[in-house]
N, C-alpha and C positions, 0 to 999 in steps of 0.2 A: 643479585642478578636473577636468581631463580624465581624469586617473587615477581619481579617486574616482567619476566617472560611469561610466566603463567597468567598474570593479569592481562597482558597484551593478547594472549591466546583466548582467554576468557571473553574479553570485550569484543574481539573480532568475531568469535563464533556466536555470541549473543546477538550481535547485529545481523549476522547471516541468518540465524534462525528466525529472528524478527522479520527480515525481509521475505524469507521463504513462506512465513506464515501469512504475511500481508498479501503475497502473491496468490496464495491459495484461499484468500478471503476468510481466514480464521477457522478453517475446518479442523485443525488439530489441536490447537491450544485455545483455551476458553478465555483467558485474561491476558493483559499485556505483560504481566509478570512471569507468565509461564515460560517463555523463551529464556528468561534469566534463570529460572529454576532448572530447566532442562540442561542448560550449559553447566550449572554448578554440579548437578548429579552426574552428568557425562564426564566432566573434568576430574572429579574426585573419584571416579570409577565406582561409584556406589550402585547406580543402576537399579532403583526401586521397582521399575517395571510399570509404574502408573501411567507413564507416557513414553512413547517410542516412535521412531520414525516409521512412516507408512509407505512413502514412495521410495523408489530406487535412489533418486537423487538425494533425498534426505538421508538415506542410509550411508551413502558415500560420504556425505558431509560429516555426519556423526562419527563414522569410522576415522576420517581424516583428523577430526577433533581429538579423538582419544589417542591416536597415534602420535600426533604432534605433542600432546601433553606428556606422553611417556618419553618421547625423545628429549624434549627439553628438560624434564625432570632428571632423566638418566645422565644427561650431558653435564649437568651442574653438580652431580653427587660426587 
């Protein structure tokens, strides 16, 4: 169940990051794989620092992503 919930959170936020990127006309991510990469780095709490949210809305979404990942992981442990 932990795996499934993390996959659902990952897919949902990958789509959200992709939509936000398309709305901003590709200013933040260079390639189509970048939202997937950003979701993986955020969800695993690695945070390399090579890409980061620049708008306030993107920061809120990224924070929500990290918090939901922690909540789901802690709930199933």
